[in-house]
N, C-alpha and C positions, 0 to 999 in steps of 0.2 A: 869977269867973275860970272856975269849973268850967262854967257855962253858955257862955262863949265857946269853951272847948275843945270842948265837945260840938257847938256850932254849927258850928264849923270842920270838925270831923270829919264831921258829917252832910252839909255841902256839898261836901267832897272826895269823899265816897263817891258821892253822888248824881250829881255832874258827871261823874264818870269813866264811869258807865254810859250817859250819853247820848252819849257820843263812840264807842261800840262800833260795830263793823261790822254790816252788815245780818245778819239771822238767816239761818242756813244752811238749805238745803232739808230737808224732813222726810225721814225715813228711807224712807218710801213713794215719795217723788218720786225719791230716789236710785235705789232698787230698780227703778222703773218705767223710768227712763233706761237703767239697765244692761240690762235685758230688752230694750228697744227696740234697743239696739246689738248684740245677740247675733244673729248671722246664720249660725251654724253649730252643730250640736248632734252630740255624740258619745255613744255608749253603751260603757262599759268594764266588763270583768270584773275585779274586784279580789280578788286573793288575799292570805291572811296576816291577815285580820281575825280577832280572837278574841272581840270583844264589840261590842255595838251602841253603847254610849256612848263608851267610851275610843278604840276603833279607828275606827269608822265616823264618829263625831262629829269626831275630830281630822282625819281625811282630808277631810271635807266642808268643815270651817273653812278647811283649807289650800288646797283648790282654789278656794273662794269668794273667798278673799284674793288669789288670783293676778290679775295685771293681764290685762284683757280678758274675764274670767269674768263672766257676766250672771247665771247661776243653776246651782245644783249640788244634786243630791240623791244620797246614798249609801244604799243599801239593804243592811244587814248580812245579813239572811236570805237574800237572792238573790246576795249578793257582787257587787253590781254598782253602777255610778255612771253618772248621766246628767248631762251637762254641757252648758250652752248657752254659747257664747262668741263674741267677735267675732274673725274670722279675720285681720283686719287687725293685731290687737294680740297674738295668742298663737296657738299651734298645738297640735294634738292631742299631738304629741311633748312639748311643753313641759308640758302638763298631766299626762301620764304621767309625766314626770320629777318633777313636784311630789309625786306619790304616792310614787314609788320612792325619793325621797331621805328620806322620813319615817322616824323610829324606826330610824335606822341600816340602812335597806334592808329592813325587815321585810315590806313590802308589794310586790307586784308588780301591774302593770296591763297589760291588752291590749284591743285593739279587739274587739268582739262582732260 
């Protein structure tokens, strides 16, 4: 009886894996696609950052997660951000808004 239950469990688990969807693209392929779609680049001055990890890291993650952004780098020491994005999906004003809405308005951003 125990062998029957184990056999059934094995068949159930292995058959579910065979019906799965095709594997998603690798993260490199996704990043490459995002960069290819980026057709506009802006440089921003970012004020209000007090640390490289907590502030610059949070800002970089928020911008990178925004719709239409292909690449983002925030430099804490220089107080700047470089953002590549698809101008058909977002705008520089929307990217600035993402920054300024973080941490209850602690940060401000402007074009360089």
